[in-house]
C-alpha positions as CSV (number, residue, x, y, z in Angstrom):
1,M,76.3,-130.5,253.5
2,K,76.9,-128.6,256.8
3,I,76.1,-124.9,256.2
4,S,77.1,-122.5,258.9
5,K,75.9,-118.9,259.0
6,S,79.2,-117.7,257.5
7,L,79.1,-120.3,254.7
8,F,75.4,-119.4,254.0
9,K,76.5,-115.8,253.4
10,N,79.2,-116.9,251.0
11,L,77.1,-119.4,249.1
12,S,74.4,-116.8,248.5
13,R,76.9,-114.4,246.9
14,C,76.7,-115.7,243.3
15,D,76.0,-118.7,241.0
16,N,79.6,-120.0,241.2
17,F,80.6,-119.9,244.8
18,A,79.1,-123.3,245.6
19,S,81.0,-125.0,242.8
20,L,84.2,-123.2,243.5
21,Y,83.9,-124.2,247.2
22,D,83.4,-127.8,246.1
23,M,86.6,-127.7,244.1
24,Y,88.5,-125.9,246.9
25,T,87.2,-128.5,249.5
26,F,87.7,-131.7,247.5
27,R,90.5,-130.6,245.1
28,N,91.0,-133.4,242.6
29,M,88.1,-135.4,244.0
30,H,85.6,-132.5,243.4
31,H,82.2,-133.1,241.9
32,I,82.0,-130.3,239.3
33,Y,81.4,-131.6,235.8
34,R,81.0,-128.4,233.7
35,I,83.0,-125.2,233.5
36,Y,82.2,-122.2,231.4
37,N,85.1,-121.1,229.2
38,E,85.2,-117.6,227.9
39,E,86.6,-118.5,224.5
40,K,84.9,-116.6,221.6
41,D,83.9,-119.8,219.9
42,I,80.6,-120.8,221.4
43,N,81.4,-124.5,220.9
44,K,84.3,-124.2,223.3
45,R,82.5,-122.3,226.0
46,I,81.6,-125.3,228.1
47,E,84.2,-127.8,229.1
48,D,82.8,-131.2,230.0
49,L,84.6,-132.5,233.1
50,S,82.5,-135.5,233.7
51,L,84.9,-137.9,231.9
52,G,88.3,-138.5,233.5
53,I,88.4,-135.4,235.7
54,F,90.2,-137.2,238.4
55,E,92.8,-138.6,236.1
56,E,93.5,-135.7,233.8
57,Q,92.5,-132.1,234.6
58,T,91.3,-129.9,231.8
59,E,93.0,-126.6,231.2
60,K,90.2,-124.6,232.7
61,A,90.1,-126.6,235.9
62,L,93.9,-126.3,236.2
63,E,93.6,-122.5,235.8
64,I,91.1,-122.4,238.6
65,F,93.3,-124.5,240.9
66,S,96.3,-122.4,240.1
67,N,94.5,-119.4,241.6
68,M,93.5,-121.4,244.7
69,F,96.7,-123.2,245.5
70,D,100.4,-122.7,244.8
71,E,101.4,-125.3,242.3
72,E,104.8,-126.0,243.9
73,T,104.1,-125.7,247.6
74,G,100.4,-126.3,247.8
75,E,99.9,-123.1,249.8
76,D,96.3,-122.0,250.1
77,L,96.2,-118.7,248.1
78,T,92.6,-117.9,249.2
79,E,93.6,-117.2,252.7
80,V,94.8,-113.6,252.9
81,T,96.0,-112.3,256.3
82,N,94.6,-108.9,257.2
83,A,97.4,-107.2,259.3
84,Q,95.1,-104.5,260.5
85,L,92.5,-107.0,261.6
86,E,95.2,-108.9,263.4
87,A,96.3,-105.8,265.3
88,M,92.8,-105.2,266.5
89,M,92.0,-108.8,267.5
90,P,92.8,-108.4,271.2
91,Y,90.3,-105.5,271.4
92,F,87.6,-107.4,269.5
93,S,88.0,-110.3,271.9
94,R,87.4,-108.0,274.9
95,L,84.4,-106.4,273.2
96,E,82.2,-109.5,273.4
97,I,82.8,-109.8,277.2
98,M,82.2,-106.1,277.6
99,A,79.0,-106.4,275.6
100,A,77.8,-109.3,277.9
101,K,78.4,-107.2,281.0
102,T,76.3,-104.3,279.5
103,I,73.5,-106.7,278.6
104,E,73.5,-108.2,282.1
105,K,72.6,-104.7,283.4
106,L,69.9,-104.2,280.8
107,F,68.1,-107.5,280.9
108,P,67.5,-110.1,283.6
109,G,68.0,-113.8,283.0
110,K,70.7,-116.3,282.2
111,L,73.4,-115.4,279.6
112,T,75.2,-117.9,277.5
113,F,78.3,-116.5,275.8
114,G,82.1,-117.1,275.4
115,E,85.1,-116.4,273.2
116,S,85.1,-120.1,272.2
117,I,82.2,-121.4,270.1
118,K,82.1,-124.4,272.5
119,E,80.8,-121.9,275.1
120,Q,78.2,-120.4,272.8
121,K,74.6,-121.4,272.2
122,K,74.1,-123.4,269.0
123,F,71.0,-123.7,266.9
124,S,70.6,-126.0,263.9
125,F,68.1,-127.7,261.7
126,V,68.3,-130.3,258.9
127,E,66.3,-129.9,255.7
128,G,66.9,-132.2,252.8
129,E,70.6,-133.0,252.4
130,H,71.8,-130.0,254.3
131,E,72.2,-129.0,258.0
132,Y,72.1,-125.2,258.7
133,Y,73.6,-124.0,262.0
134,C,74.8,-121.0,263.8
135,Y,76.5,-120.1,267.1
136,L,75.2,-117.1,269.0
137,D,77.5,-114.4,270.4
138,I,75.2,-113.8,273.4
139,Y,72.0,-115.8,274.3
140,N,69.7,-114.5,277.0
141,E,66.9,-116.6,278.4
142,C,64.6,-115.0,281.0
143,D,62.4,-116.5,283.6
144,D,59.4,-114.9,281.9
145,G,59.9,-117.1,278.9
146,K,61.4,-114.4,276.7
147,I,64.5,-115.1,274.7
148,R,66.9,-112.4,273.5
149,I,69.6,-113.0,270.9
150,F,72.5,-110.5,270.6
151,E,74.9,-110.3,267.7
152,V,78.0,-108.3,268.7
153,K,79.8,-106.4,265.9
154,A,83.0,-104.4,266.2
155,T,81.4,-101.4,264.4
156,T,79.8,-98.2,265.8
157,S,76.3,-96.9,266.1
158,G,77.4,-94.0,263.7
159,K,76.6,-96.1,260.6
160,F,73.0,-96.5,261.8
161,L,72.5,-92.9,263.2
162,K,73.6,-91.6,259.8
163,L,70.5,-93.2,258.3
164,G,68.5,-90.0,258.4
165,E,68.5,-86.4,257.3
166,K,71.5,-84.3,258.3
167,N,71.0,-81.1,260.3
168,A,72.2,-78.5,257.8
169,E,72.6,-75.8,260.4
170,L,74.8,-77.9,262.7
171,D,76.7,-79.2,259.7
172,A,77.5,-75.7,258.6
173,A,78.5,-74.7,262.1
174,K,80.9,-77.7,262.3
175,K,82.5,-76.8,259.0
176,A,82.9,-73.2,260.1
177,N,84.3,-74.1,263.5
178,P,86.3,-77.3,263.7
179,L,86.4,-77.1,267.5
180,L,82.7,-77.8,267.8
181,N,82.2,-81.3,269.2
182,I,78.9,-82.4,267.7
183,S,77.8,-86.0,268.1
184,K,76.3,-88.3,265.4
185,S,72.9,-88.4,267.2
186,E,72.8,-84.6,267.2
187,L,73.9,-84.2,263.6
188,Y,71.4,-86.6,262.1
189,D,67.7,-87.1,262.4
190,S,68.1,-90.9,262.3
191,I,65.4,-93.5,261.5
192,F,66.5,-95.0,264.9
193,I,65.6,-93.5,268.2
194,K,66.5,-94.5,271.8
195,N,64.0,-95.6,274.4
196,N,64.3,-94.8,278.1
197,N,66.7,-97.7,278.6
198,G,69.1,-96.5,275.9
199,I,68.1,-99.1,273.3
200,Y,67.6,-98.0,269.7
201,Y,64.4,-98.9,267.9
202,L,63.0,-97.9,264.5
203,K,60.9,-94.7,264.8
204,E,57.9,-96.5,263.3
205,E,57.6,-98.5,266.5
206,F,56.7,-95.3,268.3
207,D,54.9,-93.5,265.5
208,N,51.6,-95.0,264.3
209,E,51.6,-93.0,261.0
210,L,55.0,-94.3,260.1
211,A,54.0,-97.9,261.1
212,Y,51.0,-97.6,258.8
213,I,53.0,-96.4,255.8
214,V,55.6,-99.2,256.2
215,N,52.8,-101.7,256.4
216,E,51.2,-100.4,253.3
217,I,54.5,-100.5,251.4
218,N,55.0,-104.2,252.4
219,T,51.4,-105.2,251.5
220,N,50.3,-102.9,248.7
221,P,52.5,-102.8,245.6
222,D,50.6,-99.8,244.2
223,Y,50.9,-97.7,247.4
224,V,52.4,-94.2,246.8
225,I,54.7,-93.0,249.5
226,P,53.8,-89.5,250.9
227,K,56.5,-87.1,250.0
228,E,57.3,-86.1,253.6
229,F,58.0,-89.8,254.5
230,K,60.1,-90.7,251.4
231,K,63.5,-89.9,253.0
232,Y,62.6,-92.1,256.0
233,I,61.6,-95.0,253.7
234,D,64.7,-94.5,251.5
235,N,67.0,-94.7,254.5
236,R,65.1,-97.7,255.9
237,A,65.5,-99.5,252.6
238,K,69.4,-99.3,253.0
239,L,69.1,-101.9,255.8
240,F,68.1,-104.4,253.1
241,K,71.0,-103.6,250.8
242,R,73.6,-106.2,251.8
243,Y,76.4,-104.7,249.9
244,S,75.6,-101.0,250.4
245,S,78.5,-98.6,250.8
246,D,77.2,-97.3,254.1
247,G,77.8,-100.7,255.6
248,T,74.5,-101.1,257.5
249,G,72.9,-103.7,255.3
250,K,75.5,-106.4,255.9
251,Y,75.0,-106.4,259.7
252,V,71.2,-106.7,259.3
253,Y,71.6,-109.5,256.8
254,D,73.9,-111.3,259.3
255,I,71.2,-111.3,262.0
256,A,68.5,-112.1,259.6
257,I,70.3,-115.4,258.7
258,E,70.7,-116.0,262.4
259,R,66.9,-115.5,263.0
260,F,66.2,-117.8,260.0
261,I,68.3,-120.6,261.5
262,V,67.0,-120.1,265.1
263,E,63.4,-120.1,264.2
264,N,63.5,-123.0,261.8
265,S,65.5,-124.9,264.5
266,L,62.8,-124.2,267.1
267,K,60.0,-125.1,264.7
268,I,61.5,-128.3,263.3
269,N,62.9,-129.5,266.5
270,K,59.8,-128.4,268.4
271,E,61.8,-126.7,271.1
272,I,60.5,-123.8,273.3
273,S,58.6,-122.5,270.2
274,N,56.1,-120.7,272.4
275,K,58.5,-118.2,273.7
276,D,59.0,-114.7,272.4
277,I,62.3,-114.0,270.7
278,E,63.9,-110.6,270.3
279,Y,66.9,-109.9,268.1
280,Y,69.6,-107.2,268.8
281,L,72.7,-105.8,267.2
282,V,75.3,-104.8,269.8
283,V,77.8,-102.2,268.8
284,L,80.1,-99.5,270.1
285,N,78.5,-96.1,270.8
286,A,79.8,-93.5,268.3
287,D,78.8,-90.7,270.7
288,Y,80.8,-92.1,273.6
289,E,83.8,-89.9,274.6
290,L,86.2,-91.2,277.3
291,A,86.3,-88.7,280.1
292,E,88.8,-90.1,282.5
293,T,92.0,-92.0,282.5
294,I,91.4,-95.7,283.0
295,N,93.2,-99.0,282.8
296,T,92.6,-100.0,279.2
297,D,92.5,-103.7,280.2
298,T,89.3,-103.1,282.1
299,L,86.2,-104.7,280.8
300,E,83.9,-102.1,282.3
301,Y,84.0,-98.5,281.0
302,P,82.2,-95.7,283.0
303,K,79.5,-93.6,281.4
304,D,80.9,-90.5,279.7
305,L,80.0,-86.9,280.8
306,K,76.8,-86.9,278.7
307,G,75.7,-90.2,280.3
308,N,76.5,-92.3,277.3
309,E,77.4,-96.0,277.7
310,L,80.3,-97.3,275.6
311,I,78.1,-100.1,274.2
312,V,74.6,-99.8,272.8
313,C,71.9,-102.1,271.4
314,F,69.7,-101.8,268.3
315,N,66.5,-103.8,268.3
316,L,66.1,-105.4,264.8
317,D,63.0,-107.4,265.3
318,K,60.9,-105.7,262.6
319,I,63.6,-105.6,259.9
320,T,64.8,-109.2,260.4
321,E,61.2,-110.4,260.3
322,E,60.7,-108.8,256.9
323,Y,63.9,-110.3,255.8
324,Q,62.8,-113.9,256.4
325,S,61.1,-114.4,253.0
326,I,64.3,-113.1,251.3
327,I,66.4,-115.6,253.3
328,E,64.1,-118.4,252.4
329,E,64.5,-117.6,248.7
330,E,68.3,-117.5,249.2
331,K,68.3,-120.9,250.8
332,K,66.5,-122.3,247.8
333,Y,69.0,-120.6,245.5
334,I,71.9,-122.0,247.5
335,C,70.5,-125.6,247.2
336,E,70.1,-125.1,243.4
337,C,73.7,-123.9,243.0
338,I,75.0,-126.9,245.1
339,E,72.9,-129.3,243.0
340,R,73.9,-127.8,239.6
341,K,77.6,-128.5,240.1
342,T,78.5,-126.2,237.2
343,I,80.8,-123.1,237.1
344,D,78.9,-120.7,234.9
345,K,80.2,-117.7,233.1
346,C,81.6,-114.7,234.9
347,C,79.3,-113.2,237.4
348,I,81.6,-110.5,238.9
349,S,79.6,-107.8,240.7
350,E,79.4,-105.9,244.0
351,H,78.9,-109.2,245.8
352,C,82.6,-109.9,245.2
353,E,83.4,-107.0,247.6
354,N,86.6,-106.4,245.9
355,K,89.3,-104.8,248.1
356,K,87.1,-105.0,251.2
357,T,88.0,-107.1,254.3
358,T,84.9,-109.2,253.4
359,E,85.9,-109.8,249.8
360,C,85.1,-113.2,248.4
361,K,87.5,-116.0,249.1
362,F,87.6,-116.9,245.4
363,K,88.1,-113.3,244.1
364,K,91.5,-114.3,242.7
365,V,89.9,-117.0,240.6
366,C,87.2,-114.8,239.1
367,F,89.3,-111.7,238.7
368,D,92.3,-113.4,237.2
369,K,91.9,-111.8,233.7
370,V,90.7,-108.5,235.1
371,L,93.6,-107.8,237.6
372,K,96.2,-106.9,234.9
373,D,97.8,-103.6,233.7
374,G,95.2,-101.5,231.9
375,S,92.4,-103.3,233.8
376,I,88.9,-101.8,233.4
377,L,89.0,-101.6,237.2
378,E,91.6,-98.8,236.9
379,N,89.0,-96.6,235.3
380,T,88.3,-93.8,237.8
381,V,84.7,-93.4,236.5
382,K,82.7,-96.5,237.2
383,S,79.9,-96.3,234.5
384,F,80.0,-96.0,230.8
385,E,77.5,-94.4,228.4
386,S,77.1,-93.4,224.8
387,A,77.1,-89.7,223.9
388,D,73.3,-89.8,223.3
389,K,72.9,-91.6,226.6
390,K,70.8,-94.3,225.0
391,E,73.3,-97.0,226.1
392,K,74.6,-97.1,229.6
393,Y,76.6,-99.8,231.4
394,S,78.0,-100.3,234.8
395,L,81.6,-101.4,235.3
396,F,80.4,-104.9,236.4
397,E,78.1,-105.3,233.4
398,L,81.0,-104.7,231.0
399,I,83.3,-107.1,232.9
400,R,80.6,-109.8,232.8
401,E,80.5,-109.4,229.0
402,G,84.3,-110.0,228.7
403,Y,85.6,-106.4,228.7
404,H,88.7,-106.8,230.9
405,S,90.8,-103.9,229.8
406,I,89.9,-100.2,229.4
407,L,91.0,-100.7,225.8
408,D,88.4,-103.5,225.3
409,V,85.6,-101.0,225.9
410,P,84.1,-99.6,222.6
411,E,85.2,-96.0,222.1
412,Y,81.6,-94.8,221.7
413,L,81.1,-95.7,225.4
414,I,84.2,-93.7,226.5
415,T,82.5,-90.3,226.8
416,K,83.3,-88.8,230.1
417,P,86.4,-86.5,230.3
418,K,88.5,-88.5,232.8
419,Q,87.6,-91.8,230.9
420,I,88.7,-90.3,227.6
421,L,92.0,-89.1,229.2
422,Q,92.8,-92.5,230.7
423,Y,91.8,-94.3,227.5
424,N,94.0,-92.2,225.4
425,C,97.0,-92.4,227.8
426,L,96.7,-96.2,227.7
427,K,96.1,-96.6,224.0
428,N,98.9,-94.3,223.0
429,N,101.2,-95.1,225.9
430,V,101.6,-91.4,226.8
431,E,101.3,-89.4,230.0
432,Y,99.1,-86.3,230.3
433,I,100.0,-83.1,232.1
434,D,98.3,-79.7,232.3
435,K,101.5,-77.8,232.8
436,E,99.7,-74.5,233.5
437,L,97.5,-76.0,236.2
438,V,100.3,-77.9,237.9
439,S,102.4,-74.7,237.9
440,L,99.6,-72.5,239.2
441,T,98.8,-75.0,241.9
442,M,102.4,-75.2,243.0
443,N,102.6,-71.4,243.2
444,E,100.0,-71.6,246.0
445,I,102.7,-73.3,248.2
446,N,104.7,-70.9,250.4
447,Y,108.2,-71.5,251.8
448,P,109.4,-72.6,254.3
449,L,107.7,-75.8,253.5
450,Y,106.8,-78.4,256.2
451,H,106.3,-81.9,254.7
452,L,104.1,-83.6,257.4
453,D,102.7,-87.1,257.8
454,F,100.8,-88.7,260.7
455,E,100.5,-92.4,261.7
456,S,97.6,-93.3,263.8
457,F,96.0,-96.2,265.6
458,N,92.2,-96.5,265.2
459,C,91.5,-98.6,268.3
460,P,88.0,-99.9,268.5
461,I,87.9,-99.1,272.2
462,P,88.9,-95.6,273.3
463,R,92.2,-95.5,275.2
464,Y,92.8,-91.9,276.1
465,I,90.7,-89.0,277.4
466,G,88.7,-87.3,274.6
467,E,88.7,-90.3,272.3
468,H,85.7,-92.1,270.8
469,P,85.5,-95.7,269.5
470,Y,87.8,-96.0,266.5
471,S,89.4,-92.5,267.0
472,Q,92.4,-92.1,264.8
473,S,94.8,-91.7,267.7
474,V,98.0,-90.1,266.4
475,F,101.1,-91.8,267.8
476,Q,103.8,-90.6,265.3
477,F,104.6,-87.8,263.0
478,S,107.4,-87.2,260.5
479,L,108.5,-83.8,259.2
480,H,110.9,-82.7,256.5
481,I,111.5,-79.0,256.5
482,E,112.3,-77.4,253.1
483,K,113.4,-73.9,254.0
484,N,114.0,-72.8,250.5
485,K,112.7,-74.3,247.2
486,G,114.7,-77.4,246.3
487,F,116.9,-77.4,249.4
488,C,116.1,-80.2,251.9
489,D,118.4,-82.9,253.3
490,K,116.7,-86.3,254.0
491,E,118.5,-86.7,257.3
492,K,119.6,-83.2,258.5
493,D,116.2,-81.6,257.8
494,H,114.1,-84.4,259.2
495,F,112.3,-84.1,262.5
496,E,110.0,-86.7,264.1
497,F,108.1,-88.0,267.1
498,L,107.2,-91.6,267.8
499,A,105.4,-92.8,271.0
500,K,107.7,-95.2,272.8
501,D,104.8,-97.3,274.3
502,H,101.0,-97.4,274.6
503,E,100.8,-94.7,277.2
504,D,99.2,-91.4,276.3
505,H,101.9,-89.3,274.5
506,R,99.6,-87.1,272.4
507,R,100.4,-83.9,274.2
508,E,104.1,-84.5,273.9
509,L,103.6,-85.2,270.2
510,C,101.6,-81.9,269.8
511,E,104.2,-79.9,271.6
512,K,107.1,-81.2,269.5
513,M,105.1,-80.6,266.3
514,I,104.3,-77.0,267.3
515,E,108.0,-76.5,268.2
516,Y,109.2,-77.7,264.8
517,I,106.6,-76.0,262.6
518,D,107.4,-72.3,262.9
519,L,104.8,-70.4,260.9
520,S,105.7,-67.0,262.4
521,N,107.1,-65.9,259.0
522,G,104.6,-67.8,256.9
523,G,105.0,-71.1,255.1
524,S,102.9,-74.1,254.1
525,V,102.4,-77.4,255.7
526,L,102.4,-79.9,252.8
527,V,100.5,-83.2,253.3
528,Y,99.2,-85.9,251.0
529,N,95.4,-86.2,251.2
530,A,94.7,-83.3,253.5
531,A,91.4,-84.5,255.0
532,F,93.2,-87.0,257.2
533,E,95.8,-84.6,258.8
534,K,93.3,-81.7,259.1
535,S,90.8,-83.9,260.9
536,R,93.5,-85.1,263.3
537,L,94.7,-81.6,264.0
538,A,91.1,-80.5,264.8
539,E,90.6,-83.4,267.1
540,L,93.8,-82.7,269.0
541,A,92.8,-79.0,269.3
542,I,89.6,-80.1,271.0
543,I,91.4,-82.4,273.4
544,F,94.1,-79.8,274.3
545,P,92.4,-76.4,274.3
546,D,95.5,-74.6,275.5
547,L,97.3,-75.8,272.4
548,A,94.4,-75.2,270.0
549,P,95.6,-71.8,268.6
550,A,98.9,-73.3,267.5
551,L,97.3,-76.5,266.2
552,L,94.7,-74.6,264.3
553,K,97.4,-72.3,262.8
554,I,99.1,-75.4,261.5
555,R,95.8,-76.8,260.2
556,N,95.1,-73.5,258.4
557,A,98.5,-73.7,256.7
558,V,97.9,-77.2,255.3
559,F,98.2,-77.6,251.6
560,D,97.4,-80.9,249.8
561,L,100.1,-82.2,247.4
562,M,97.4,-84.5,245.9
563,D,95.7,-81.3,244.6
564,V,98.8,-80.6,242.6
565,V,98.9,-84.1,241.1
566,K,95.2,-85.1,240.8
567,G,93.7,-81.6,240.8
568,K,90.9,-80.1,242.7
569,K,88.0,-78.8,240.7
570,D,87.1,-75.6,242.8
571,L,90.8,-74.7,243.3
572,N,91.6,-75.2,239.6
573,F,88.7,-73.0,238.6
574,K,89.8,-70.2,240.9
575,L,93.4,-70.4,239.6
576,L,92.8,-70.5,235.9
577,P,93.1,-67.1,234.1
578,N,89.9,-65.0,234.1
579,E,90.2,-64.4,230.3
580,L,89.3,-68.0,229.7
581,S,85.6,-68.8,229.2
582,V,83.7,-70.5,231.9
583,K,83.1,-73.4,229.5
584,E,86.9,-73.8,228.9
585,K,87.6,-73.5,232.6
586,N,85.0,-76.2,233.4
587,R,86.4,-78.5,230.6
588,R,89.9,-78.4,232.1
589,C,88.6,-78.7,235.7
590,E,86.9,-82.0,234.7
591,L,90.3,-83.6,234.0
592,F,93.3,-84.6,236.2
593,N,96.2,-82.2,236.4
594,Y,98.5,-85.1,235.7
595,Y,98.0,-88.7,234.6
596,N,100.4,-91.6,233.9
597,N,99.5,-95.2,233.1
598,G,101.7,-96.2,236.0
599,L,99.1,-94.8,238.4
600,H,96.7,-97.6,237.5
601,G,93.8,-95.3,238.3
602,S,95.1,-94.6,241.9
603,F,96.6,-91.3,243.2
604,S,98.0,-92.8,246.4
605,I,101.5,-91.6,247.3
606,K,102.9,-95.1,246.7
607,K,101.5,-95.1,243.1
608,V,102.7,-91.5,242.4
609,L,106.2,-91.9,243.9
610,P,107.7,-94.4,241.3
611,L,106.9,-92.0,238.5
612,F,109.3,-89.4,239.8
613,T,112.0,-91.2,241.7
614,N,113.7,-94.6,242.4
615,L,112.7,-94.3,246.0
616,T,111.1,-97.6,247.1
617,Y,109.3,-99.0,250.2
618,S,110.1,-102.6,249.2
619,T,113.4,-102.6,251.1
620,L,111.9,-101.3,254.4
621,T,110.9,-103.6,257.2
622,V,107.6,-101.7,257.6
623,K,106.3,-101.2,254.1
624,N,102.9,-99.6,254.4
625,G,100.4,-98.0,256.8
626,T,98.8,-101.3,257.7
627,E,102.1,-102.8,258.7
628,A,102.8,-99.6,260.7
629,I,99.6,-100.1,262.7
630,L,100.4,-103.7,263.4
631,T,104.0,-102.9,264.5
632,Y,102.8,-100.2,266.8
633,A,100.1,-102.6,268.2
634,L,102.9,-105.2,269.0
635,L,105.3,-102.8,270.8
636,P,104.3,-103.8,274.4
637,T,104.7,-107.5,273.6
638,L,108.2,-107.4,272.1
639,T,111.6,-108.4,273.5
640,V,114.1,-105.6,273.9
641,D,115.9,-106.6,270.7
642,E,112.7,-106.9,268.8
643,Y,111.5,-103.6,270.2
644,N,114.7,-101.7,269.2
645,R,114.6,-103.2,265.7
646,L,110.9,-102.5,265.0
647,Y,110.8,-99.1,266.7
648,L,113.6,-98.0,264.3
649,A,111.6,-99.6,261.4
650,L,108.6,-97.5,262.3
651,R,110.7,-94.3,262.3
652,K,112.3,-95.2,258.9
653,Y,108.8,-95.9,257.4
654,C,107.3,-92.6,258.5
655,Q,110.4,-90.7,257.4
656,Q,110.0,-92.3,254.0
657,D,106.5,-91.0,253.7
658,T,107.5,-87.3,254.1
659,W,110.6,-87.7,252.0
660,A,108.4,-89.2,249.3
661,M,106.4,-85.9,249.3
662,V,109.7,-84.0,248.9
663,E,110.7,-86.2,245.9
664,V,107.2,-86.0,244.2
665,L,107.2,-82.2,244.5
666,W,110.7,-81.9,243.1
667,G,109.8,-84.3,240.3
668,L,106.8,-82.2,239.3
669,Q,108.8,-79.0,239.5
670,N,111.5,-80.5,237.2
671,K,108.8,-81.9,234.8
672,I,107.4,-78.4,234.4
673,K,110.9,-76.8,234.2
674,N,112.2,-79.2,231.6
675,S,109.2,-79.6,229.4
């Protein structure tokens, strides 16, 4: 079997991937002969496929195939197009070329790289029945005999700089003053530090005491970590957590596999094995801020005002070396899974990467019984424990034991307030509403009311002055003005701005927004999920200092409609009557303000909207934020007719977002009034 680096990562996910991949690849000529069946009867749990599998599929095999391929058309259901990824692809393609140009400045020698794998350096080795291989993004061979391998990733240094203790003083100052422009490297005391050439290394490579402690941890299982070094060690350990939420581990794991293949290739094939090899991760610099207008098609960005390069390198020699024994064990595990040719019982866990861009190709197969109304995945609290805390289970542990619905979970494990609320709503098919809190929260809203929504393009490469990699560059806003409670016309009271092309229209957008939002006589700016709009307003205030007072005035008037629906603990506590006991206040603050089974555990505006109105996005050309990003990305490439049609579609979509807020607010007001 030919196992690429990418396939290696997938095969090592779980017990079943190798067998599912076999069925996917060979279809009715697959080699799998046993499939676990989740029937209660133990005698029916394993279906033997060894007899006649090619002539007559068993029910379980057919069920698996039905989640891989459309029965009528044969369409591959495992291939899911990511519209946002598609929108960013032109920038990702340029990134590798830009990275190569940066590396040429840092290191002498010959570079091998290219957008096509045919242009890239390949390493491979054969062991047993399998060939392992990888193509390298950038391969650098020097005259001094040293080899440097660079893996380019379209992420930022911010993930790695955050591996460290946050500077509490700077953090507090930033919260107090949104105009403070503090970089990631200033805000965190990271486990990585830069050398004189601007390359990041682990601190232990410059600190003998740290190096000694790391060595002791790796060689002495009884070693007790000194308290003052524990945070460093804890953050360092995240680099070995492949599925960690901070996202650093997956990049290290990727390079570790690369190192495993490269070094085994050199060893087995006896090629240039005497040469030193260094391993680098190449990413965008989170601290970089574009300081001048440039042609965004350029492949060379100037240094910013603080001397930062757009692209930076992290040396991962030490970490990837420690990783090699882990990768070796995973290789053995993969071989066992391939040889076993059995689909075992459910092994759903974090390795499925549900709802991530890297989610497992066969998620639909394994999650078939879980992704239904009332799914245990809808539970907003992800762990379950008995009242005496003697029994505690993670969400994935219960799924693996066959608990697919919230109602499947034994009641004695439903002990947390939000869990109890969701469980009772589903069991009794009722909705929950704290009328007092919903009413008190809505009373915090002042009229005139400005329903505001932004659309932004988080381009990997900064396009305009003041932007960083992945800045959420606002290109559109929609505004519905409700001058008096209950009085707002969808068309007449709607105001908007949409950039007509990819030139910098941010100032024009800000000026229009300031013109429309008149807070001279008070009022509230209503948004849904305020963190996004407040962050964008602060960023725009930094970029346009002369507009900052007006932009910050809008920011200070922002009120989050989600706080009315979902509730916000500190706000609710403040609003509840003082005559209530602290215990009673806390009890109610632990719940949602409103819950309906139709939310399915999510409080997104598109889940909330159908509960209060017949308004729908399904008839729109642009149906969601991801499609809006893709449409905006395509604007410069469209014909005149396509442009006119899709430009209008973008306007209609964003208008729908703010009108949706109007409808939800009115729906909540009517619910309180009529109940």
